Every structure is written in C-alpha cells, then in structure tokens.
C-alpha positions in Angstrom: 21.0 158.6 160.4 19.7 155.0 161.0 18.2 154.8 157.5 21.8 156.0 156.2 23.3 153.3 158.1 20.9 150.4 156.8 21.7 151.5 153.4 25.4 151.2 153.7 25.0 147.9 155.3 22.8 146.7 152.5 25.5 147.5 150.1 27.3 144.3 148.5 30.6 143.5 149.9 33.7 142.3 147.5 34.8 138.9 148.3 38.3 138.4 149.5 39.6 137.2 146.1 38.0 140.3 144.5 39.5 142.6 147.0 43.1 141.0 146.4 42.8 141.3 142.5 41.8 145.0 142.9 44.4 145.7 145.4 47.2 143.8 143.3 46.2 145.5 140.2 46.6 149.1 142.2 50.0 148.2 143.8 51.2 146.6 140.6 50.6 149.9 138.7 52.2 151.9 141.2 55.4 149.6 141.1 55.4 149.7 137.3 55.2 153.6 137.2 58.0 153.8 139.9 60.2 151.6 137.7 59.6 153.4 134.7 60.3 156.8 136.3 63.5 155.4 137.4 64.4 154.0 134.1 64.9 150.3 135.4 64.1 147.4 133.3 62.7 144.0 134.6 65.9 142.4 134.3 67.7 144.8 136.5 64.9 144.4 139.0 65.7 140.6 138.9 69.1 141.2 139.6 68.2 143.5 142.6 65.4 141.2 144.1 66.4 137.9 143.2 62.7 137.4 142.1 62.1 135.7 138.7 61.2 137.9 135.9 57.7 136.4 135.2 56.5 136.8 138.8 57.6 140.7 138.6 55.8 141.0 135.4 52.7 139.1 137.0 52.6 141.8 139.9 53.0 144.8 137.7 50.1 143.4 135.3 48.0 142.4 138.5 47.8 138.5 137.3 46.8 136.2 140.2 46.9 133.4 138.2 50.7 133.3 137.5 51.6 134.2 141.4 51.8 131.6 144.6 49.5 131.8 147.7 48.4 135.5 148.9 50.9 135.1 151.9 53.7 134.6 149.4 52.7 137.4 147.1 52.6 139.9 150.0 56.3 139.1 150.5 57.2 139.5 146.9 55.5 142.9 147.0 57.5 143.8 150.1 60.7 142.9 148.2 59.6 144.8 144.9 58.7 147.8 146.8 61.8 148.1 148.9 64.0 147.7 145.8 62.3 150.8 144.4 62.7 152.8 147.5 59.3 152.4 149.0 58.7 151.3 152.7 58.2 147.4 151.7 56.5 146.4 154.8 54.1 149.4 154.8 53.3 149.1 151.2 52.7 145.3 151.0 50.5 145.5 154.0 47.8 146.8 152.0 47.5 143.6 150.0 45.0 141.4 151.9 46.1 138.2 153.0 43.4 137.1 155.4 39.7 138.2 155.7 39.1 140.5 158.8 37.1 139.0 161.5 34.6 140.7 163.8 35.5 140.6 167.4 32.6 138.4 169.0 34.3 137.2 171.9 32.6 137.5 175.4 33.6 140.2 177.8 34.9 137.8 180.4 37.5 136.1 177.7 38.9 139.5 176.6 41.5 139.7 179.0 42.9 136.1 178.2 42.8 136.8 174.5 44.6 140.2 175.0 47.4 137.8 176.9 47.9 135.8 173.9 48.6 138.7 171.7 52.0 140.3 173.0 54.4 142.2 170.9 57.0 139.4 170.7 54.4 137.2 168.7 54.2 139.8 166.1 57.8 139.8 165.8 57.9 136.1 165.4 55.2 136.1 162.9 57.4 138.6 160.8 60.5 136.5 161.2 58.5 133.4 159.9 57.3 135.4 156.9 60.6 136.7 156.0 62.1 133.1 156.2 59.3 131.7 154.2 59.7 134.3 151.5 63.4 133.9 151.2 63.2 130.0 150.8 60.2 130.4 148.1 62.6 132.7 146.4 65.4 130.4 146.3 63.1 127.5 145.2 61.6 129.5 142.2 65.0 130.5 141.1 66.2 126.9 141.2 63.2 125.7 139.5 63.5 128.4 136.6 67.1 127.6 135.9 66.2 123.9 135.8 63.2 124.4 133.3 65.5 126.6 131.0 68.2 123.7 131.0 65.5 121.1 130.3 63.8 123.2 127.6 66.8 124.0 125.3 66.4 122.2 122.3 69.2 120.2 120.6 71.3 121.7 117.6 70.7 118.8 115.4 68.0 116.1 115.0 69.1 112.7 114.2 67.0 110.0 112.8 66.5 107.0 115.0 66.9 103.6 113.2 65.7 100.3 114.8 67.6 96.8 114.4 65.9 95.9 111.2 67.2 99.3 109.6 63.6 101.0 109.6 63.5 104.5 110.4 61.5 105.7 113.2 59.4 109.1 112.7 60.7 111.8 114.8 59.7 115.2 115.3 62.2 118.1 113.5 63.6 121.0 115.4 61.9 123.2 112.8 58.5 122.0 113.9 59.4 122.7 117.5 60.4 126.4 116.9 57.8 126.9 114.3 55.6 128.9 116.7 58.6 130.9 118.4 59.3 132.8 115.0 57.2 135.7 115.9 57.5 138.0 118.9 54.3 139.4 120.4 54.3 143.2 121.1 53.0 144.7 124.4 52.1 148.4 125.2 51.6 149.8 128.5 50.3 153.2 129.1 50.2 155.4 132.0 48.1 158.7 132.2 49.6 162.1 133.4 46.6 163.9 132.5 43.1 162.6 131.4 43.2 161.6 127.8 41.0 160.2 125.0 42.7 156.9 123.9 41.8 154.2 121.2 43.8 150.9 120.9 43.6 148.4 118.0 45.3 145.1 118.4 45.8 143.1 115.4 42.7 144.8 113.8 40.4 144.7 116.6 39.4 147.6 118.7 40.4 146.7 122.2 39.4 150.2 124.1 38.1 153.3 123.1 37.3 156.1 125.6 38.6 158.6 128.1 41.0 157.5 131.0 41.6 159.7 133.9 45.0 160.6 135.3 47.0 158.2 137.1 45.3 155.2 135.2 47.9 152.4 134.1 46.9 149.9 131.5 48.7 147.1 129.4 47.6 145.6 126.0 49.2 143.0 124.0 49.0 141.6 120.1 50.6 139.1 118.1 51.1 141.0 115.0 50.6 144.9 115.6 49.2 147.4 118.0 47.8 150.8 117.1 47.6 153.6 120.0 45.8 156.7 119.1 45.0 159.9 121.6 44.1 163.5 121.5 46.3 164.5 124.1 49.9 163.1 123.5 51.8 165.0 126.0 49.6 163.3 128.8 50.3 159.7 128.0 53.3 158.0 128.9 53.9 154.8 126.6 56.2 151.8 127.2 56.8 149.3 124.4 57.8 145.7 125.3 58.8 146.8 129.0 61.1 149.5 127.6 61.4 152.8 129.4 58.2 154.9 129.1 58.0 157.9 126.8 55.4 160.7 126.0 53.6 160.1 122.8 54.0 163.7 121.9 53.0 167.3 122.9 50.3 168.2 125.4 46.8 168.6 123.5 48.1 167.3 120.3 46.6 164.4 118.5 48.9 161.4 117.9 48.8 157.8 116.4 51.4 155.3 116.8 51.7 152.0 115.4 54.1 149.0 116.7 54.4 145.9 114.9 55.7 142.7 116.2 59.1 141.8 115.1 60.3 138.4 114.0 62.4 136.7 116.6 65.9 136.0 115.3 
C-alpha cells in the first residue's frame, strides 16, 4: 500500500492553466451539444444571455485566448448553462478559478480560522461575483457595439486634394474588403457512437482515426472541408454553427464535402 501511494504521488500533476483548458473544453462541448439538441443558434443564445457571440463561441470551442480572466469565465459559463436549463452555479463550479491549497495551519489556529469563514461571507462572495459578471457583460456589449460602428466602411471613397491641386494617394474600399470576399467554412461533429472519421481541410488531412462516443470536435477551412465516416448514423454534424444532423444511417459509410461560399 505504501508503494502504491508513493507511485501515485510521483505522477506529474497538471498545472492550473492546463486544468482550466481541459475543463473548459469539456464544459464547452457539453454546452454545444445541449444547444444543438435544443435547436438553438448562437444568435438566440446572445439574446437570452446578453453575452457577445464571440465569447459564447470561445466557450464552446474551449478557446481560453479569446476569454477574460478565469473568475469572469466561470460567471459566463454559469449564465450560458442557466440559459440551457442546467444548474448554472453547480455546472460552472467545475471550472477551476484558484488552485487548491493544503491546510497547513497549526492546531492552535484552527478555531480562529474557522471563525473567519461564516456562511454570510460565502453569500457575500457570490453576490460580488454576480455583480462583477453583470458589469462585465454590459461593458463587453457596449464595446462590441462601439467596435461595429467604428469598423463600418464608408460607401464611397473620395480623392483628397491639397491646396496645390496635387492628389494624395488614398486606400480604396475594394482593397479594404478584398480579404472579406470569401467566407471560411466550419464543421463540428459530436459522436453518438464510436466511429472512424477522416477530415480533410483545404486538401490537407487534419484527422484520421476512431473517436469514442461523446467526443466533440471542430474543424475549419478557408475553401473546402471533407468529412468521411464508416458509421454515418453515429455522427452528428453541424455546418457553420447550424443545427446538427446525422450524416446518414448507422453502419453506413458516408463522405460529405462542404465548400466555403463567397460572401455577398
């Protein structure tokens, strides 16, 4: 028994950042699956939660880089989960905010420390978190609206002329919008049953192998995505955040190609 305990203690422990990334990916996949089962789009979730679309999508994709501080991430997860019918407080508590600390206080100090942790302080802590999340959500919404207004290009581009009637070179609207003519394509899959899958993005194989039941993965491409499986009925596929549908019949082989459409 002592040897077994020593072996367990020698196992490397994940850092707090790694724990957060893994737990965010797990919770995000559950929220994505629940939203797909209810037939709700991200735009509808924005209206229900008052959370910007880019933050909801970052949570579903487990993308920590596009999200704020961990304490705010936990609050966003709670609002997202509440809107989908989960117990938001219990669901979001799975996301680690601070690292656990070992209790190293002397015995003589245990009573005094216990006195500093009454139940009303816990309620005050929850109240502060709720207020902070509400304020953050309002600030993010205002910032998103301001950014949209500032980024809207003008309809016409005029040539600027100085006092000596010499034209000054200006950037045309066509150059500004040149990179926006093509819309990338995104595919999300959720495994209802263990299935072999191959995903090719823009001519390059991104994944090939067997995924277990319950797995949720997302792939993106600029021109074309090809998804092939040997168990079409066990794979739910969503294209560009739309409602997920089965690729075909159980036990049947199916290959689907999705091309990016030019943005009008």
